[in-house]
Backbone as CSV, one residue per row, in Angstrom:
resi,resn,N_x,N_y,N_z,CA_x,CA_y,CA_z,C_x,C_y,C_z
1,MET,0.834,-1.167,0.000,0.000,0.000,0.000,0.890,1.245,0.000
2,LEU,0.473,2.238,-0.804,1.261,3.467,-0.931,0.991,4.417,0.226
3,PRO,2.020,5.114,0.693,1.773,6.124,1.727,0.942,7.288,1.170
4,LEU,0.415,8.088,2.087,-0.449,9.207,1.714,0.252,10.199,0.799
5,ALA,1.516,10.462,1.027,2.264,11.414,0.194,2.326,10.942,-1.252
6,ASP,2.489,9.645,-1.453,2.533,9.111,-2.823,1.177,9.267,-3.512
7,HIS,0.086,9.089,-2.766,-1.252,9.304,-3.341,-1.435,10.759,-3.759
8,LEU,-0.987,11.691,-2.930,-1.114,13.109,-3.259,-0.275,13.482,-4.472
9,ILE,0.898,12.919,-4.586,1.745,13.186,-5.756,1.059,12.678,-7.021
10,GLN,0.442,11.511,-6.954,-0.258,10.973,-8.124,-1.467,11.834,-8.478
11,LEU,-2.164,12.376,-7.472,-3.308,13.240,-7.747,-2.877,14.556,-8.377
12,ALA,-1.692,15.044,-8.038,-1.222,16.323,-8.541,-0.508,16.192,-9.885
13,TYR,-0.408,15.004,-10.424,0.280,14.795,-11.691,-0.435,15.523,-12.814
14,ASP,0.298,16.276,-13.603,-0.255,17.011,-14.740,-0.034,16.191,-16.004
15,PRO,-1.125,15.708,-16.630,-0.950,14.916,-17.845,-0.559,15.747,-19.060
16,GLY,-0.657,17.076,-18.984,-0.245,17.947,-20.090,-1.211,17.966,-21.255
17,ILE,-2.466,17.758,-20.996,-3.475,17.731,-22.060,-4.155,19.089,-22.141
18,SER,-4.236,19.639,-23.351,-4.951,20.890,-23.580,-5.590,20.839,-24.970
19,PRO,-6.722,21.519,-25.141,-7.395,21.493,-26.442,-6.553,22.158,-27.532
20,GLN,-6.489,21.512,-28.675,-5.762,22.072,-29.815,-6.659,22.018,-31.044
21,PRO,-6.900,23.167,-31.651,-7.697,23.143,-32.887,-6.916,22.470,-34.013
22,GLY,-7.633,21.722,-34.818,-6.998,21.061,-35.954,-6.292,19.778,-35.598
23,GLY,-6.511,19.262,-34.398,-5.824,18.053,-33.966,-6.381,16.788,-34.588
24,LEU,-7.654,16.788,-34.928,-8.283,15.606,-35.504,-8.873,15.939,-36.870
25,PRO,-8.873,14.974,-37.761,-9.533,15.226,-39.046,-11.045,15.307,-38.843
26,GLY,-11.674,16.136,-39.625,-13.123,16.267,-39.563,-13.598,17.317,-38.579
27,LEU,-12.678,18.093,-38.011,-13.076,19.110,-37.049,-13.944,20.190,-37.705
28,THR,-13.616,20.574,-38.912,-14.427,21.580,-39.603,-15.825,21.044,-39.904
29,VAL,-15.920,19.755,-40.216,-17.232,19.152,-40.468,-18.048,19.143,-39.177
30,LEU,-17.409,18.806,-38.062,-18.106,18.795,-36.782,-18.585,20.196,-36.405
31,LYS,-17.744,21.206,-36.643,-18.159,22.583,-36.369,-19.351,22.975,-37.231
32,ASN,-19.345,22.580,-38.497,-20.470,22.890,-39.388,-21.747,22.199,-38.923
33,VAL,-21.627,20.961,-38.447,-22.799,20.225,-37.962,-23.369,20.915,-36.728
34,VAL,-22.506,21.297,-35.781,-22.969,21.961,-34.569,-23.584,23.321,-34.901
35,ASN,-22.977,24.063,-35.813,-23.555,25.345,-36.242,-24.932,25.148,-36.869
36,SER,-25.077,24.099,-37.655,-26.370,23.820,-38.291,-27.420,23.427,-37.260
37,ILE,-27.023,22.638,-36.259,-27.950,22.259,-35.195,-28.389,23.505,-34.428
38,ASN,-27.442,24.400,-34.157,-27.763,25.638,-33.451,-28.741,26.481,-34.270
39,MET,-28.529,26.601,-35.556,-29.431,27.371,-36.412,-30.815,26.730,-36.460
40,PHE,-30.863,25.399,-36.560,-32.136,24.688,-36.572,-32.882,24.938,-35.265
41,ALA,-32.160,24.887,-34.148,-32.781,25.111,-32.842,-33.301,26.543,-32.716
42,LEU,-32.547,27.510,-33.227,-33.007,28.901,-33.177,-34.275,29.102,-33.998
43,ILE,-34.333,28.475,-35.150,-35.541,28.571,-35.985,-36.727,27.921,-35.276
44,ALA,-36.488,26.777,-34.624,-37.558,26.118,-33.871,-38.030,26.986,-32.709
45,VAL,-37.106,27.695,-32.063,-37.480,28.577,-30.955,-38.329,29.738,-31.460
46,VAL,-37.998,30.270,-32.616,-38.819,31.353,-33.187,-40.240,30.849,-33.437
47,GLY,-40.357,29.645,-33.968,-41.675,29.062,-34.185,-42.427,28.823,-32.879
48,ALA,-41.718,28.309,-31.881,-42.344,28.063,-30.580,-42.792,29.368,-29.934
49,LEU,-41.978,30.407,-30.077,-42.354,31.706,-29.518,-43.596,32.252,-30.214
50,ALA,-43.656,32.128,-31.523,-44.823,32.622,-32.261,-46.087,31.877,-31.849
51,VAL,-45.993,30.561,-31.713,-47.163,29.777,-31.301,-47.574,30.139,-29.877
52,SER,-46.586,30.259,-28.987,-46.885,30.593,-27.589,-47.540,31.960,-27.473
53,LEU,-47.050,32.927,-28.221,-47.657,34.252,-28.183,-49.081,34.228,-28.743
54,GLY,-49.285,33.413,-29.769,-50.637,33.253,-30.311,-51.579,32.618,-29.306
55,VAL,-51.124,31.597,-28.588,-51.951,30.950,-27.563,-52.235,31.920,-26.433
56,TRP,-51.226,32.694,-26.061,-51.397,33.692,-24.998,-52.472,34.709,-25.385
57,ALA,-52.371,35.228,-26.603,-53.353,36.212,-27.067,-54.741,35.598,-27.193
58,TRP,-54.814,34.389,-27.726,-56.107,33.708,-27.877,-56.746,33.468,-26.505
59,GLY,-55.955,33.014,-25.552,-56.469,32.779,-24.206,-56.920,34.060,-23.536
60,HIS,-56.191,35.122,-23.781,-56.565,36.412,-23.181,-57.892,36.925,-23.749
61,HIS,-58.055,36.838,-25.051,-59.248,37.405,-25.686,-60.481,36.520,-25.537
62,THR,-60.297,35.244,-25.288,-61.454,34.360,-25.126,-61.767,34.088,-23.661
63,GLY,-60.947,34.597,-22.760,-61.179,34.362,-21.339,-60.703,33.004,-20.862
64,GLY,-59.912,32.327,-21.676,-59.360,31.026,-21.287,-58.106,31.220,-20.449
65,HIS,-58.276,31.209,-19.157,-57.148,31.510,-18.274,-56.056,30.447,-18.351
66,GLN,-56.463,29.190,-18.557,-55.467,28.116,-18.675,-54.640,28.303,-19.947
67,ALA,-55.284,28.624,-21.057,-54.561,28.855,-22.314,-53.660,30.070,-22.195
68,GLU,-54.140,31.096,-21.530,-53.331,32.298,-21.349,-52.082,31.985,-20.515
69,ALA,-52.250,31.229,-19.444,-51.117,30.865,-18.589,-50.118,29.979,-19.345
70,ASN,-50.650,29.045,-20.137,-49.754,28.180,-20.920,-49.009,28.967,-21.991
71,GLY,-49.681,29.937,-22.588,-49.012,30.780,-23.571,-47.899,31.597,-22.947
72,LYS,-48.121,32.114,-21.747,-47.090,32.867,-21.040,-45.892,31.979,-20.716
73,LYS,-46.186,30.779,-20.219,-45.095,29.845,-19.898,-44.305,29.480,-21.147
74,GLY,-45.009,29.226,-22.236,-44.330,28.881,-23.483,-43.459,30.011,-23.989
75,ALA,-43.942,31.247,-23.869,-43.152,32.400,-24.303,-41.906,32.547,-23.439
76,GLN,-42.041,32.321,-22.143,-40.877,32.409,-21.257,-39.866,31.312,-21.559
77,VAL,-40.340,30.108,-21.781,-39.436,29.000,-22.099,-38.724,29.265,-23.424
78,ALA,-39.446,29.750,-24.416,-38.828,30.050,-25.710,-37.784,31.153,-25.576
79,ALA,-38.085,32.168,-24.772,-37.118,33.250,-24.573,-35.866,32.742,-23.871
80,MET,-36.026,31.889,-22.871,-34.865,31.340,-22.163,-34.064,30.397,-23.066
81,ALA,-34.761,29.661,-23.920,-34.068,28.785,-24.863,-33.242,29.610,-25.846
82,ALA,-33.798,30.713,-26.330,-33.049,31.591,-27.234,-31.835,32.183,-26.527
83,LEU,-32.023,32.566,-25.266,-30.904,33.092,-24.484,-29.807,32.036,-24.327
84,GLY,-30.199,30.827,-24.004,-29.224,29.749,-23.842,-28.501,29.402,-25.129
85,LEU,-29.236,29.367,-26.238,-28.607,29.058,-27.525,-27.641,30.164,-27.947
86,GLY,-28.032,31.402,-27.708,-27.168,32.510,-28.078,-25.937,32.614,-27.195
87,ALA,-26.075,32.230,-25.941,-24.973,32.363,-24.992,-24.132,31.096,-24.866
88,ALA,-24.440,30.058,-25.609,-23.755,28.770,-25.447,-22.240,28.894,-25.624
89,ASN,-21.796,29.583,-26.670,-20.352,29.736,-26.888,-19.690,30.468,-25.730
90,GLY,-20.314,31.536,-25.272,-19.747,32.307,-24.171,-19.707,31.525,-22.874
91,ILE,-20.762,30.752,-22.597,-20.804,29.961,-21.369,-19.720,28.894,-21.381
92,VAL,-19.605,28.180,-22.492,-18.584,27.135,-22.588,-17.190,27.741,-22.519
93,SER,-16.985,28.857,-23.194,-15.687,29.526,-23.168,-15.343,29.995,-21.761
94,PHE,-16.322,30.583,-21.057,-16.085,31.070,-19.696,-15.643,29.930,-18.779
95,PHE,-16.373,28.824,-18.791,-16.040,27.731,-17.892,-14.783,26.991,-18.333
96,SER,-14.487,26.989,-19.638,-13.249,26.392,-20.104,-12.043,27.182,-19.596
97,VAL,-12.112,28.519,-19.692,-11.027,29.362,-19.182,-10.933,29.226,-17.671
98,LEU,-12.076,29.190,-17.000,-12.089,29.042,-15.552,-11.477,27.700,-15.146
99,GLY,-11.822,26.646,-15.856,-11.268,25.336,-15.559,-9.785,25.225,-15.847
100,ALA,-9.317,25.957,-16.853,-7.890,25.922,-17.178,-7.041,26.601,-16.107
101,GLN,-7.665,27.439,-15.277,-6.938,28.125,-14.219,-6.765,27.269,-12.970
102,VAL,-7.463,26.150,-12.897,-7.343,25.284,-11.723,-5.958,24.649,-11.717
103,GLN,-5.302,24.757,-10.606,-3.932,24.214,-10.481,-3.934,23.005,-9.576
């Protein structure tokens, strides 16, 4: 059995791994696929927002409180989804830089 100091040395070992662009073939294809998925998701969110706003308005004008509440929830979810999709690069970049600072 290894002493405690040897366990700590093994835990502190730096494998020297860091992300490198262009390291694998097909990276540009993967970026294009992810960009396309993001665009598809944004278009779907626009559609969901339009439907939710329509349900909200329909519920308001017909006195359907349940439809109005569901339309409001749908509009909020669509807005948060758009925020998340737009901020995805920044969020990943922020936490990647933050994680790289851990020693």
